[in-house]
N, C-alpha and C positions, 0 to 999 in steps of 0.2 A: 630672312636676313640672318647672317651669322655675325656674331661679335668677333672682333679681333682676338686672337689667341691670348694676348697679354691681358686684355680686359676680362676675358673669361676666367683666367687664372687668378686675377686680382679679386674678382667677385667670389669665386669659390673659396679663396683663401680667407677673405673677410668673413664668409659664412662659417668656415671652420673655426676661426678665432672667436666669433660670437658664441658658437656652440660650446667651445672649450670654457669661455668665461661663464656662460650659463651653468654648465656642468659643475664648474668649480664652486660657484655660489650655492648651487643646490647641495653639493656635497658638504660644504661648510655648515649650511643650515641643518642638514641631517645629523652631522656630528654634534652640533650644539643641542639638538633635540635629544639625542642619545645621552649626552652628558647630563642634561637636565633630568631625564628619566632615571638615570643611575644615581644621581645625587639625591633625588627625593626618595629613592628606594633604599638607600644604604647609609644616609647621614641623618643622625638625630639632631633636631634643631636646638637642643639644650646642651650646651658645651660641657656641662658638669656631669652628664650621664655617660658612664663608661660603655663603649661598644667597640666592636672589632671589624670594621668594614674591610680592612686590608686583606685579612685571611679569606673572607667571602669573595672579594673581587679577584683574588688570586686563583680561585677554583671555579668561578662561574663566568661564562662569556657575557660581555656587556650587552650584546644583542639579545640574549635570553632575558636579562634583567629588564631591558627597555621594553621588550615584547610583553612581559608580564605587567609592567606598569601601564602600558597603553591599553592592554586588554581590560584592566580594571577601570581605567578612566573612561574608556569608550562604553563600558557597561553602565557606568553611572550616567554618562551623557545620553545614551540611548533611552534611558528611562526618565529623562528630564530632571535628573537629580543635581547636576552641577550648580544650577542657579539657586538651589536650596541649601548648599553647603555654607556653614558659618564657622568662623575661626573661634568664636566664643559662644557661650549660652548664658542667658540670664538665670540668676539663682532663684528667682521666683517662678520659673517655668515648671510645668509638670512634665517630667522627663521619663522616657522609657530607655533603659540601657540594654543594648543587644550584645550578648556574648554568646556567639554560636560557632566559634572556630574550633579551638583546641578543647578536647574533652578530658585532658588529664588534670588532676587536682593541683599539681605543683604550678603549672603555667597559669591556671585560673587564679590561684591564690596570689601570685606575683602580679599578673596583669591588672587585677582590680584592686591592688593594695592601696592605691592612692585615694580611694574613696574614704579612707579613714580621716582625711582632711575635712570631710564634709559632716563629720559627727557633730551633733548639737546645733547645726545650722537651720534645722527645720525645713530643709529642702524636701521636695516630693520626688522621689526617684524609685521607680520599679525596675526589676530585672527580668528579662526574658532570656533564658539560657537552655542548655541541654538537660535532658532528664537525669543524666548521670551526675551533673553538677548541682542540681537543685538542693539536695540534702545538705551540701556544704554551706549554702548561703541562705537557707530559708529561715534561719534564726537571727539574721543580720540586723544590726541597729542603724544602718544607713538606708538599706532598701526597705521601702514600705511594704512591698509585695514582691514575691519571687514566683515567676511562672516558668513552666516548661512546655506550655501549649500556647500557640498563637491565639487561639480562640479566646482564651482567658484574658490576654492583654487587649484584644480588640473590644472587650466589654467596657474598657475605661477610656477616658479622654486624655490626650496628651498634647502638649504644646511643641515638643521637640523630641528628637531621637538622638541618643548618644551611641555611636558605634565604637567598638573597641579598635577595630582596624577595617581596612577595605578588603576583606576577603569575600569570595563569591557567595557563600551562604548568607552573610550579612547584607550584602548588596541586593541579592535576590529577595530577601525578606523585606528589606526597606522598600524596594520597588513594587512588590506585590501587595503589601498590606499597609504601608505608611507613606505612600508616594507623595503626598501633599505636605508632609511635615518637614520643617527645616531640621537640619542635623549638623552635628560636629563629630569628629573622630579623634580618639585619643592618639593613635599611632599613625593614622593616615595611610600613606602608601608604603611606609617603611616595611621592608620584608627581606629576610635572609641573614644579615649579619648577626652574630651573637651579641647580646647586650645585657645590661643589668635591667631586667624587666621591672623589678620593684621600683627602682629609682626613676625609670622612664615613666611609670604610672604616676608617681608623685609629681613629677615635673609637668606632665600633661594635664592632670587635674588642676594643678595650680594655674596653668595657663588658660584652660578652657573656661574656668569659672572665675578668673581674674581675682585670685585670692591675694596676690601681691606678696607672697612669701619669698624670701631670698634663697638662692641656690645653696648657700652654706647651711641655712636652717633645714631645708628639705633634705640635704645629704645627711644631716645629723639625725633626723627623726625617721627617715624612711625605713620601713620593715614590712614584712608580710602582715596582713590583717585579716582576722576572723573574729566572729563573735558568736557566743552561744547563750541560750537563755538559762534561767535558774534551774528549770527542771532537768536539763541536760547535765548541768554541774552536779546536781544532787543524785542523778542516776548512777554515779560511780562511787557514792559515799560508802556503800557496803563493801566495795572491793579495794578501796584505797588502803594500802598498808598503814598500820598504826605506828610504823617506825619510819625513819628517814629512808628514802629510796632513790634509785637511779633508773632511768628509762633507757632501754635500748630498742631501736627499730630494726627488725630482722626481715629478711626476704628481699624481693625485688624482681623486676621484669627483665632488665638489661643485665646480662652477666658481668659486663665491665663495671657496672655500678652496684653490684651485689657483693657484700663482704662475706667471705667463706671461712673466716678464721676466728669466729666468735668464741668457740670453746678454748682455743689457744690463748686468746686475749683474756678470757675470764680466769683461766688457770694462772696466767701471769699476774693478773690483778689480785688474785687470792694470795699469791706469794709476795706481792709488793706491800710489805707491812708498814712502809712509810707513808702510804696513801690512806687518807681518812675515808675509806670506802663505806658507803651506807650498808646497813645490815640486810637490805632487800634490793634485789634487782628485778625490775618489771620488764617483761618482753612485750612489745607492741608490734603491730604490722598487719598487713592484709593476709588472706589465706595462703598466698604463695610463699609465706614465710613459715608455714607449719612444720616442714621438715627440719629447718634450721632450729626452730624452737624446741622440737622434740629431741634433737641431738644435744642441745644445751641442757635440757632438763634431765637427761640421762646421767649427767655428771653431778657430783656433790662437791660443795666447796666449804672450806672451814670457816670463812669469815662472813659469808653472806648466803642467803637463800634465794631461790629463783621462783618467780611467779609469772606464768605466761597467760596473756590475754590475746594472743595472736589470732586474728580472724573472728574475734568475739565482740569487738566494739566498733562503733561508727567512728568516723574521723573526728567529729566534735567531741565524742566521749574520750577518744585517745588524747585529744588536746587537753581535756580536763585533767586527765591523769598526768600528763607532762607538766601542766601548770603548777602542780603541787609537789613536784619532784625536786631533787637536789641538782640534777644535771641530766641532759639528754645526749645520747650518742647515736649517730646514724649516718647513713650514706646520703649523698645528694639525691633527692627525690621528693615525692609529695609529702611524706610524713615529716621530712626535715623542714619543709616550708610551713607546715602546720605547727610544728614545734616552735619555729621562730616567730609565730604570731603570739607567743606567750612571753613572759619576762624571764624565763629560765635560761641559764647559760647552756651552751652546748659544745660538743666536739663533733665535727662533721668531716666526712671522708669524701674525697673527690677523685674520680678517674682523670687521667691526664688530658682527655679531650673536653673536660668540663672546667673551664677556668673559674676558680672559686671566687675571684674578685667580681665576676659577673653574676654570682649566685648569692653572695652575702652582702650585707651592709653593716656599717658600724653598730647600728642598733640591734642587730641580730645577737650580739653578745656571744659570738661563736669563735672557737679556735678551729680554723679549717686546716686540713692536712691534704696536700696535693700529691697524688701518686705519680710515679713515672710511667705507669701503665694502668692496668685495672686496679680497682680499689683494694683487691685482695693482696696486692703487692705491698701495701702499707704494713709494716711490721708492728706487732703489738707494743714494743718499747716506745715507738713514736706516739701511739695513742695513750699509753700510760703517762708519758711526759705531759701531755695536754690535760689528762685527768688530774694529775698532781697539781696543776695550776688551778683547775676549776674546783676541785674538792678540798684542797689543802692537804697538809701533811700531818701525820700523827705525832711527829716529833714536836711540832709547835703546840699541839694539844697537851702532850705530856708535860712540857715546860709550864704551861698554864695551870695544869692540875697540881704540879709540884709546888707552884707558888701559893 
């Protein structure tokens, strides 16, 4: 039997219309899913924390962002972890903090800075991190124990896990070794946009442990945090100058963030008789700054002497040196963040690609100088102007002496 032509056409037309409606609904659902994935990946849930999703979204396809989000979420789901996720953790829990992502000192110092809010609370928190980072945190006064081997952590009993973020090394570690423990994450699925990592850390710790601190208070106190024991502090006693001194961090890995004009700056500082420059300048930094330190030490200056400890001290020893100095000068990098964990004021140099408002906080007590290109494009007079503010002027001292 054949249907009449008009009935056949009406039937096929209805099917096409239904297919179009179904496709339209499916597309809308897909776009809503993509929007949700992008929002969770690029938006910080704490309004007061500065971040820059617009620049990241302008350079990264949304499908790529959504794919990364779904990959991490499915990885958690496949290991049966989603049901164990918690928005907060009790303060009386025995917690293991997993920091296994970035291996550089600056990021680690900022990402875990918020733990300073937990000082004196009596909380039981251990850290499992990378071998490179262990020396930076093993003298900490918040972490009870610091491990760089999973086997050491497995010897202890924990009630919960704290992940810094949902990166694949942390997810894999959680699934393989701590799969039955509930967990929370500081930064969750956030990935990509530049942000103020220090303030993000403070906001997340405040939320996860329900400390109840206001955004205004957190913004006011947030800064990088490190702690060292008495033996580390005393280990530099013999080399600390017996005069007032200034610390300069030389060297660097990224050429754009490595200042190449130190001798020019120091010559200008020597000539700037209106600046109350300390009689000693101490050079600090990793072994990659050895050539820069050698070039500086080949010069002689009328108003100050140079002492170099580049490549000779640990980061915590370098921090102890900075803590007793009059001022710190350095480029954006690990040593800068270490210096900002002290109370000493600083002058810090930033390449144009590193927004200084996302690296500094009010409590860093720093005068930041943003270059239009690489940091070496910052002229010495700009740095001298900042040092004049930090060190004071000799004209004021002369007036005081005369009085």
